[in-house]
C-alpha positions in Angstrom: 81.4 -129.2 -37.9 77.8 -128.8 -36.9 76.6 -129.3 -33.3 74.8 -132.7 -33.1 71.7 -131.4 -31.3 68.4 -130.2 -32.5 66.7 -127.1 -31.0 63.3 -125.5 -31.5 60.6 -123.5 -29.8 57.5 -125.4 -29.0 54.1 -124.4 -27.6 53.2 -125.6 -24.1 49.5 -126.0 -23.4 48.3 -124.7 -20.0 45.0 -124.0 -18.4 46.1 -120.4 -18.3 46.9 -120.3 -22.1 49.6 -121.7 -24.3 53.2 -120.4 -23.9 56.5 -121.0 -25.6 59.4 -123.1 -24.5 62.9 -123.6 -25.9 63.8 -127.3 -26.4 67.2 -128.8 -27.0 67.5 -132.5 -27.9 70.6 -134.6 -27.3 72.6 -136.3 -30.0 70.7 -139.5 -29.4 67.4 -137.7 -30.0 65.9 -138.9 -26.7 66.9 -139.3 -23.0 66.0 -138.1 -19.5 64.3 -134.8 -19.3 65.3 -131.5 -17.6 63.1 -128.5 -17.2 65.5 -125.5 -17.2 64.0 -122.5 -15.3 65.3 -119.1 -16.4 66.8 -116.2 -14.5 65.0 -112.9 -14.5 66.6 -112.2 -17.9 64.3 -114.4 -19.8 65.1 -117.4 -22.1 68.0 -115.4 -23.5 71.1 -116.5 -25.3 72.8 -117.6 -22.2 69.9 -119.8 -21.0 69.5 -121.3 -24.5 73.3 -122.1 -24.4 72.9 -123.8 -21.0 70.0 -125.8 -22.5 72.3 -126.9 -25.3 75.1 -127.6 -22.9 73.0 -130.1 -21.0 71.6 -131.5 -24.3 75.1 -132.3 -25.3 75.4 -134.1 -22.0 72.5 -136.4 -23.0 69.4 -134.7 -21.7 66.2 -133.5 -23.3 66.0 -129.9 -22.0 62.9 -127.7 -22.0 63.3 -124.0 -21.0 59.8 -122.4 -20.5 59.2 -118.7 -21.1 58.1 -117.7 -17.6 57.4 -114.1 -18.5 55.0 -114.9 -21.4 52.0 -113.1 -19.9 53.9 -109.8 -19.6 56.6 -109.9 -22.3 56.6 -113.0 -24.5 60.0 -114.4 -25.3 61.8 -111.3 -23.9 65.6 -111.5 -24.0 67.4 -109.3 -21.5 71.1 -108.7 -21.1 73.0 -108.0 -17.9 73.1 -104.2 -17.9 71.6 -102.3 -14.9 68.7 -101.3 -17.0 67.9 -104.8 -18.1 68.3 -106.0 -14.6 65.7 -103.5 -13.4 63.4 -104.6 -16.2 63.8 -108.2 -15.1 63.1 -107.4 -11.5 59.9 -105.7 -12.6 58.8 -108.6 -14.6 59.6 -111.0 -11.8 57.6 -108.9 -9.4 54.6 -109.0 -11.7 54.4 -112.8 -11.6 51.2 -114.0 -9.9 51.9 -117.1 -7.7 48.8 -119.0 -8.9 49.6 -118.4 -12.6 53.3 -119.3 -12.0 52.2 -122.6 -10.5 50.0 -123.4 -13.5 53.0 -122.7 -15.8 55.4 -124.7 -13.7 53.2 -127.8 -13.8 52.5 -127.4 -17.5 56.2 -127.3 -18.3 56.9 -130.4 -16.2 53.9 -132.2 -17.7 54.8 -131.3 -21.3 58.4 -132.5 -20.9 57.2 -135.8 -19.4 54.7 -136.3 -22.2 57.2 -135.7 -25.0 58.0 -138.8 -27.1 61.7 -138.0 -26.7 61.5 -138.5 -22.9 59.2 -141.6 -23.0 60.2 -144.2 -20.3 62.8 -141.8 -18.9 63.0 -139.9 -15.6 62.5 -136.1 -15.3 64.4 -133.5 -13.4 64.5 -129.7 -13.1 67.1 -127.1 -12.5 67.4 -123.3 -12.6 69.3 -120.2 -11.7 68.4 -117.4 -9.3 64.6 -117.0 -9.8 64.8 -120.3 -11.7 66.5 -122.0 -8.9 63.6 -121.1 -6.7 61.2 -122.4 -9.3 63.1 -125.7 -9.6 62.8 -126.1 -5.8 59.1 -125.3 -6.0 58.7 -127.8 -8.8 60.4 -130.4 -6.6 57.9 -129.7 -3.9 54.8 -129.4 -6.0 55.2 -131.8 -8.9 56.6 -135.4 -9.3 60.2 -135.0 -10.2 63.0 -137.5 -9.9 65.8 -134.9 -9.0 66.2 -131.1 -8.9 69.1 -128.6 -8.6 68.9 -125.0 -7.6 71.8 -122.6 -8.4 71.7 -119.6 -6.0 68.0 -119.9 -5.8 66.7 -116.5 -4.5 64.0 -116.8 -1.9 64.2 -120.5 -1.2 65.1 -119.7 2.4 61.8 -117.8 2.7 59.8 -120.8 1.4 61.1 -123.6 3.6 57.6 -124.6 4.5 57.7 -126.4 1.1 60.7 -128.5 2.1 58.6 -131.3 3.6 56.9 -131.7 0.2 60.2 -132.3 -1.7 60.0 -136.0 -2.5 63.1 -136.2 -4.7 66.9 -135.8 -4.2 68.0 -132.1 -4.3 71.2 -130.3 -4.8 71.8 -126.6 -3.9 74.6 -124.4 -5.1 75.3 -121.1 -3.4 77.9 -118.3 -3.6 79.9 -117.4 -0.5 79.5 -113.7 -1.1 76.0 -113.4 -2.4 74.4 -109.9 -1.8 70.9 -111.5 -2.2 71.4 -114.7 -0.2 73.4 -114.4 3.0 75.2 -117.4 4.5 72.7 -117.5 7.4 69.9 -118.1 4.8 72.0 -120.9 3.3 72.3 -122.4 6.8 68.5 -122.3 7.1 68.2 -124.3 3.9 70.9 -126.7 5.1 69.0 -127.3 8.4 65.7 -127.7 6.6 67.1 -130.5 4.5 69.1 -132.2 7.2 68.6 -136.0 7.0 67.0 -135.7 3.5 68.6 -136.8 0.3 70.1 -133.4 -0.3 73.5 -131.7 -1.0 74.3 -128.1 -0.2 77.5 -126.6 -1.8 78.9 -123.2 -1.1 81.6 -121.9 -3.4 84.3 -119.8 -1.7 85.1 -116.4 -3.1 82.2 -116.3 -5.5 79.3 -113.9 -5.9 75.7 -114.3 -7.2 75.6 -115.4 -10.8 78.9 -117.2 -10.8 77.8 -119.7 -13.3 76.9 -117.2 -16.1 79.8 -116.5 -18.4 78.2 -113.3 -19.6 78.2 -111.7 -16.1 80.9 -109.9 -14.3 80.5 -112.3 -11.4 81.4 -115.3 -13.5 83.9 -117.6 -11.9 85.1 -120.3 -14.2 86.4 -122.7 -11.6 83.2 -122.6 -9.5 81.1 -122.9 -12.6 83.0 -126.0 -13.8 82.8 -127.6 -10.4 79.1 -126.9 -10.0 78.4 -128.2 -13.5 80.4 -131.4 -12.8 78.5 -132.0 -9.6 75.2 -131.3 -11.2 75.9 -133.5 -14.1 77.0 -136.4 -11.9 73.9 -135.9 -9.7 71.5 -136.0 -12.6 73.3 -138.9 -14.2 73.0 -140.9 -11.0 69.3 -140.2 -10.6 67.8 -139.8 -14.1 69.5 -142.4 -16.3 67.3 -145.3 -15.2 68.0 -147.4 -18.3 71.7 -147.6 -17.5 73.3 -149.9 -14.9 73.0 -148.5 -11.5 76.0 -146.3 -10.5 77.6 -146.7 -7.1 75.6 -144.8 -4.5 77.5 -141.5 -4.0 75.8 -141.0 -0.6 74.0 -137.9 0.6 75.2 -135.3 2.9 74.6 -131.8 4.0 77.8 -130.0 3.1 80.0 -128.7 5.9 80.7 -125.0 6.3 82.0 -123.3 3.2 85.7 -123.3 2.4 87.8 -121.7 -0.2 87.6 -124.7 -2.4 83.8 -124.8 -2.6 
């Protein structure tokens, strides 16, 4: 049986030049939009599979090629060598160009006929989690989710510009994001429509089933929380769901 979604690469116009993005359409062919920001490994097979996963959940997903200026449509794996290549590519990104591309991706998704009259959100993993946070601060989104977003705690001056509900997922044992950094994020969003979740016993990259740090239970719980969060905030054409309430999560425990 074929998967009831359509996928394709499209061209995204930007003032810095056109770049590619992977698009996955839901079975209905239309719905709320999600910009999916990649890890440092490019729009690889895993990111495309995540796009398709959320398309099956009813969303129009657009995953922009962030490294297009340096290595168009590069697909890296999770070996040490590929990780170093990704770190190098991420280090070569220029903030002003990245902002152009981020805005272009959001605008392109919003202008697609398949998202007409629907709300738009963004999410991402690691570097992409930081980009989703930046998109929430610098563009008009209706909701955003950051999975172990590296560097968010160093850009908390942007928190005041976040005008939409946000959800943050963190690993308890993240070599790149210590728990005191998570606490700084928690404090910056205190009183805002935000949720901060820390998953006990997990490491960075726990959502990616191709990485050694993959943790199925935490990934399933984070996906469920993210899906419920986006369903609550993006399906404006549906009857309003009960308000789940907002909170800043308590200190991490073994159950996440």
